[in-house]
C-alpha positions as MATLAB code, in Angstrom:
seq = 'EIYDPYLEAWQQEATTGVPPPGLFGGGCAVVHESLLWYGGYDGKSWFGTLHQLNTTTLNWEELHQCTPQGPMAKSGCGLSSFHGNKAALFGGYGIPTGPTQPGSTFTRDTRFSDGNGWTNEFHLFDLQEGVWSSPPTTGSRPPPCAYFTFT';
ca = [
      43.090  302.561    9.061;
      44.644  300.893    6.025;
      48.154  301.623    4.808;
      48.680  301.928    1.034;
      52.381  301.338    0.318;
      52.061  302.726   -3.227;
      50.660  306.020   -1.974;
      52.758  305.839    1.196;
      49.712  306.961    3.141;
      47.163  305.761    5.664;
      43.490  305.846    4.711;
      40.453  305.580    6.951;
      37.889  303.047    5.774;
      34.470  302.443    7.316;
      33.738  298.909    8.508;
      30.416  297.166    9.088;
      29.352  294.483   11.541;
      30.338  294.254   15.177;
      34.077  294.725   15.844;
      35.742  293.413   19.004;
      35.517  295.771   21.981;
      38.439  298.092   22.692;
      40.979  295.688   24.189;
      44.725  295.384   24.462;
      46.978  292.362   24.217;
      44.867  290.209   21.917;
      46.338  287.857   19.336;
      46.089  288.926   15.707;
      46.689  286.984   12.466;
      45.872  287.079    8.766;
      44.373  283.951    7.191;
      43.606  284.397    3.485;
      41.284  287.450    3.238;
      40.570  287.516    6.972;
      42.110  289.416    9.855;
      41.498  287.437   13.053;
      41.545  288.856   16.594;
      41.433  286.624   19.703;
      41.002  287.668   23.310;
      42.411  290.737   24.999;
      42.018  292.658   28.243;
      39.982  295.793   28.982;
      41.562  296.667   32.347;
      39.026  294.590   34.310;
      38.334  291.369   32.399;
      39.998  288.949   30.010;
      38.121  288.037   26.852;
      37.975  284.733   24.976;
      36.154  285.681   21.805;
      37.396  285.283   18.245;
      36.527  288.034   15.751;
      37.100  288.162   12.003;
      37.424  291.155    9.699;
      36.838  290.230    6.053;
      39.473  292.409    4.381;
      37.540  292.461    1.085;
      34.142  293.583    2.434;
      35.506  295.221    5.637;
      32.796  293.450    7.648;
      33.434  292.342   11.246;
      31.940  289.112   12.594;
      32.225  287.331   15.938;
      33.170  283.748   15.096;
      33.353  282.118   18.509;
      32.783  282.902   22.177;
      34.766  281.489   25.074;
      33.651  278.007   26.170;
      35.137  275.488   28.624;
      36.171  273.302   25.655;
      38.081  276.100   23.896;
      40.974  278.365   24.788;
      40.874  280.252   28.068;
      40.024  283.957   28.167;
      43.355  285.773   27.951;
      45.605  288.440   26.535;
      49.218  288.260   25.411;
      48.604  285.149   23.312;
      50.071  284.294   19.922;
      47.794  283.762   16.908;
      49.095  282.705   13.507;
      47.922  281.277   10.195;
      48.260  277.482   10.153;
      47.891  275.043    7.224;
      45.309  276.665    4.969;
      42.069  277.672    6.675;
      43.234  277.275   10.256;
      44.652  279.581   12.881;
      46.973  278.421   15.684;
      46.653  279.967   19.155;
      49.387  279.563   21.782;
      50.087  280.754   25.312;
      48.825  283.893   26.994;
      47.930  285.356   30.374;
      44.448  285.243   31.847;
      42.042  283.145   33.830;
      41.051  279.539   33.075;
      37.472  278.998   31.880;
      37.559  275.225   32.264;
      39.953  272.365   32.912;
      43.569  272.696   31.776;
      44.129  271.399   28.256;
      45.789  267.947   28.329;
      49.542  268.353   27.882;
      49.512  272.040   28.798;
      50.542  273.835   31.957;
      48.942  276.749   33.784;
      51.217  278.726   36.129;
      49.293  280.845   38.601;
      50.502  284.410   39.137;
      51.110  284.437   42.906;
      51.369  288.246   43.005;
      47.561  288.368   42.873;
      44.742  286.371   44.464;
      42.393  286.376   41.472;
      43.514  283.084   39.892;
      45.167  284.609   36.827;
      48.333  283.247   35.305;
      50.283  282.081   32.266;
      49.491  279.150   29.999;
      51.133  277.168   27.225;
      47.921  275.730   25.808;
      47.789  275.180   22.036;
      44.568  275.281   20.018;
      43.592  275.353   16.347;
      40.558  277.156   14.944;
      39.152  275.825   11.667;
      37.608  278.738    9.773;
      35.572  276.463    7.495;
      34.096  274.382   10.332;
      33.976  277.214   12.888;
      35.340  275.070   15.723;
      38.319  274.956   18.064;
      40.354  271.766   18.424;
      43.138  270.703   20.765;
      45.405  268.542   18.624;
      47.897  266.272   20.366;
      51.462  267.533   20.190;
      54.804  265.786   20.608;
      58.052  266.950   22.127;
      58.503  269.495   24.885;
      56.189  272.494   24.878;
      57.653  275.895   25.642;
      56.894  276.959   29.218;
      53.779  279.025   29.967;
      54.345  282.494   28.533;
      52.659  285.684   27.349;
      53.434  288.779   25.254;
      55.764  287.218   22.704;
      56.085  287.154   18.911;
      54.324  284.265   17.162;
      54.469  284.325   13.358;
];
């Protein structure tokens, strides 16, 4: 649904393409005319896909699937617009899909035996190039965390 502040009303609009599956806890951000959605959890599995809704055409597109070189599959992560055509992704709770990102920490959740836990990994997605990067950072990273505000 789309909220029109001038009419003070919600309106249902049909979308095309393939939207992300019904998940909770994914990261969401607006970059120019795009609404981005990363990850989420369906009650059984964590997801590591990045979807885009073009807010002009209302068409959904899957931009990137989880790979060992990109962010881990997770929910509770922060996603935010970053320097033009990029989106920044931080933290979250899930299961690693590859080696820990250099400079980041993964804290295993010892309440469960499935290998899940919290991370403080930081990635950038370039919408023009369609690739994830892991830029070097300086200073102290926040500790591994999930379900926070990231704007």
